[in-house]
C-alpha positions in Angstrom: 29.4 28.3 8.7 31.6 25.4 10.0 29.9 22.0 9.9 29.7 20.1 13.3 32.3 17.2 13.1 29.5 14.9 14.2 27.5 16.0 11.2 30.4 15.3 9.0 30.7 11.8 10.3 27.0 11.1 9.6 27.2 12.8 6.1 30.2 10.7 5.2 28.4 7.4 6.3 25.5 8.3 4.1 27.6 9.4 1.2 29.6 6.2 1.4 26.5 4.1 1.5 24.8 6.0 -1.3 27.7 5.4 -3.7 27.2 1.7 -3.8 25.4 -0.1 -6.7 23.4 -2.6 -4.6 20.3 -1.9 -2.7 20.6 -2.6 1.1 19.7 -1.2 4.5 21.3 2.0 5.4 23.9 1.7 8.2 22.7 2.8 11.7 23.7 6.5 12.4 23.6 8.8 15.4 21.9 12.1 15.8 23.5 15.3 17.1 23.2 16.3 20.7 20.0 18.0 21.5 19.2 19.9 24.7 17.6 17.3 27.1 17.9 14.5 24.5 20.4 11.7 24.6 21.7 10.8 21.2 20.4 7.4 20.2 21.0 5.2 17.0 18.3 5.6 14.4 17.4 2.5 12.3 16.9 3.8 8.8 13.9 2.4 6.7 15.2 3.8 3.5 17.4 1.7 1.1 20.6 3.0 -0.5 22.1 2.9 -3.9 19.4 3.4 -6.5 17.2 4.9 -3.8 19.8 6.7 -1.8 19.0 7.9 1.7 20.5 11.4 2.4 20.4 14.1 5.1 19.2 17.6 4.8 20.2 20.2 7.5 17.5 22.8 8.3 18.4 25.2 11.1 19.2 23.2 14.1 17.5 19.9 13.0 18.7 17.2 10.8 16.0 15.7 8.5 16.4 12.2 7.1 14.9 12.0 3.7 14.4 9.4 1.1 14.3 9.6 -2.7 11.9 7.8 -5.2 13.1 4.5 -6.4 11.9 1.3 -8.1 12.8 -1.1 -5.3 10.8 0.8 -2.8 7.8 1.4 -5.1 7.8 5.0 -3.9 7.0 8.0 -6.1 8.2 11.5 -5.5 10.3 12.9 -2.8 8.9 12.9 0.7 10.0 13.6 4.2 10.8 10.3 5.8 11.5 11.1 9.4 13.1 13.6 11.9 16.3 12.6 13.4 15.0 12.8 17.1 14.5 9.3 18.3 11.3 8.6 20.2 12.3 7.7 23.8 9.1 5.8 24.3 9.5 3.5 21.2 10.1 -0.2 22.0 13.3 -1.8 20.8 13.1 -2.4 17.0 10.3 0.1 16.5 11.1 2.8 13.9 9.4 5.7 15.5 10.6 9.3 15.3 9.4 12.7 16.8 8.2 15.5 14.6 6.4 18.4 16.2 5.6 16.3 19.2 3.9 13.7 17.0 5.2 10.1 16.5 5.6 8.9 13.0 6.0 5.2 12.1 8.6 4.4 9.5 8.1 2.0 6.6 10.5 -1.0 6.6 12.6 -1.8 3.6 11.1 -5.4 3.5 7.5 -4.0 3.4 8.4 -1.4 0.8 10.2 -3.9 -1.5 7.4 -6.5 -1.3 4.3 -4.3 -1.1 3.7 -4.8 -4.9 3.3 -8.5 -4.3 0.1 -8.0 -2.4 -2.7 -7.7 -5.0 -6.4 -8.2 -5.4 -8.5 -10.2 -7.8 -11.6 -8.2 -8.8 -14.6 -8.6 -11.1 -14.4 -5.7 -13.6 -18.1 -6.2 -14.4 -18.9 -5.0 -10.9 -18.5 -1.2 -10.3 -16.7 -1.9 -7.1 -14.8 -5.0 -8.2 -16.7 -7.2 -5.8 -16.9 -11.1 -6.1 -19.5 -13.0 -4.4 -18.6 -16.0 -2.2 -19.8 -18.4 -4.7 -17.7 -16.8 -7.5 -14.7 -16.6 -5.2 -14.8 -20.3 -4.5 -15.0 -21.0 -8.3 -12.1 -18.7 -9.0 -10.0 -20.4 -6.4 -10.8 -23.9 -7.6 -10.1 -23.0 -11.3 -7.0 -21.2 -10.5 -5.6 -24.1 -8.4 -6.4 -26.3 -11.5 -4.2 -24.1 -13.5 -1.5 -24.1 -10.9 -1.5 -27.9 -10.9 -1.0 -27.9 -14.6 1.9 -25.5 -14.3 3.6 -27.5 -11.6 3.2 -30.8 -13.5 4.3 -29.4 -16.8 7.7 -30.3 -18.3 8.8 -26.6 -18.4 8.2 -26.3 -14.7 10.1 -29.4 -13.7 13.5 -27.6 -13.2 12.2 -24.2 -12.2 10.5 -22.7 -9.2 6.7 -23.0 -9.4 4.4 -20.1 -8.5 4.0 -19.8 -4.7 1.3 -18.0 -2.8 1.7 -16.8 0.8 -1.9 -16.0 1.5 -5.4 -16.0 -0.1 -8.3 -14.4 1.7 -11.9 -13.4 0.6 -13.3 -10.5 2.7 -15.6 -7.6 1.8 -16.3 -9.6 -1.5 -12.7 -8.8 -2.6 -10.1 -11.6 -3.1 -6.7 -10.6 -1.7 -3.6 -12.5 -2.6 0.0 -12.3 -1.4 2.5 -13.6 -3.9 6.0 -15.0 -2.9 7.9 -13.4 -5.7 7.6 -11.4 -9.0 7.4 -14.7 -11.1 4.3 -15.7 -9.1 2.8 -12.3 -9.5 3.3 -12.4 -13.4 1.9 -15.9 -13.6 -1.2 -14.7 -11.6 -1.6 -11.7 -13.8 -1.4 -14.0 -16.9 -3.8 -16.7 -15.7 -6.6 -14.8 -13.9 -8.0 -13.0 -17.1 -8.2 -16.2 -18.9 -10.0 -18.4 -16.2 -13.1 -20.0 -17.4 -15.7 -20.3 -14.6 -19.4 -21.1 -14.8 -20.3 -17.7 -13.4 -19.9 -14.8 -15.8 -17.2 -12.4 -14.7 -14.3 -10.3 -16.2 -11.5 -11.0 -13.7 -8.4 -8.9 -13.3 -5.4 -8.6 -10.9 -4.9 -5.0 -9.5 -2.7 -3.4 -6.9 -4.3 -2.9 -3.4 -4.1 0.8 -4.0 -6.1 0.5 -7.2 -9.2 -1.1 -5.7 -12.3 0.7 -6.6 -13.4 3.0 -3.9 -16.8 3.0 -2.4 -18.3 6.6 -2.2 -20.4 7.0 0.9 -23.2 9.6 1.0 -25.6 10.6 3.6 -29.0 12.3 3.2 -32.1 13.2 5.1 -35.3 11.3 4.7 -38.5 13.4 5.5 -41.2 12.0 7.8 -44.7 10.9 6.8 -47.2 13.4 5.5 -50.6 13.3 3.9 -50.7 13.9 0.0 -52.8 13.2 -3.0 -49.9 12.3 -5.2 -48.7 8.8 -6.0 -46.7 7.4 -3.1 -43.5 6.9 -5.3 -43.8 10.5 -6.5 -44.2 11.9 -3.1 -41.1 10.1 -1.8 -38.9 11.3 -4.7 -40.2 14.9 -4.4 -39.4 15.0 -0.8 -36.0 13.7 -1.2 -35.1 16.0 -4.0 -36.6 19.0 -2.0 -34.6 18.3 1.1 -31.4 17.0 -0.6 -30.9 19.1 -3.9 -27.3 17.7 -4.3 -28.7 14.0 -4.8 -30.0 14.8 -8.3 -33.0 12.6 -7.6 -34.5 13.3 -11.1 -31.7 11.2 -12.6 -32.5 8.1 -10.5 
């Protein structure tokens, strides 16, 4: 089957981009003509080089794919987008049409810096939570360590650790580092912080935050019984919710 000349042009652009050694944003490409659809440029959100963007032809559609890479912090091969540009998307939005659904693309900047957004947790807490009082102590102690680092002789000619944000919400400290050096500094200092409150602190990726498992169950209403009140409640719960394993409470 002869390849459409427009597809050859697109393929040559991607092949040329993928052959480079540096990681950069893929050049803007154009899709083939579809019935009732005007070809529009598609801004790619994959990077090239080590994490090459490439095209795959499937029937009458061209699928834009991206491969796993270190700089994107992605794992595994996944479908990134369909090459039909969404006509309702605003300028600059990376939205594509797939089976009449709009998909939002991930920008290269977001992918390349997502690992710099981390959380400080208390490993002694099953959900990693840190109370407001502890969070204040952690920040105060860490800022003291930061002052020592900035004033040290070894840091006089080098870039100091820089933080872009620090928030405490849901009893979790969320931090955005400026660069990898800041992240490594944070990972080194946090476990060694000495606060008056007992805590085993650690820095984890946002995706590694302990998940809170939610459960629902039915609580029976009041009834007369000769048994001890506590025993009545537990028996009712166990009888109406066998999966709760009340006997192990």
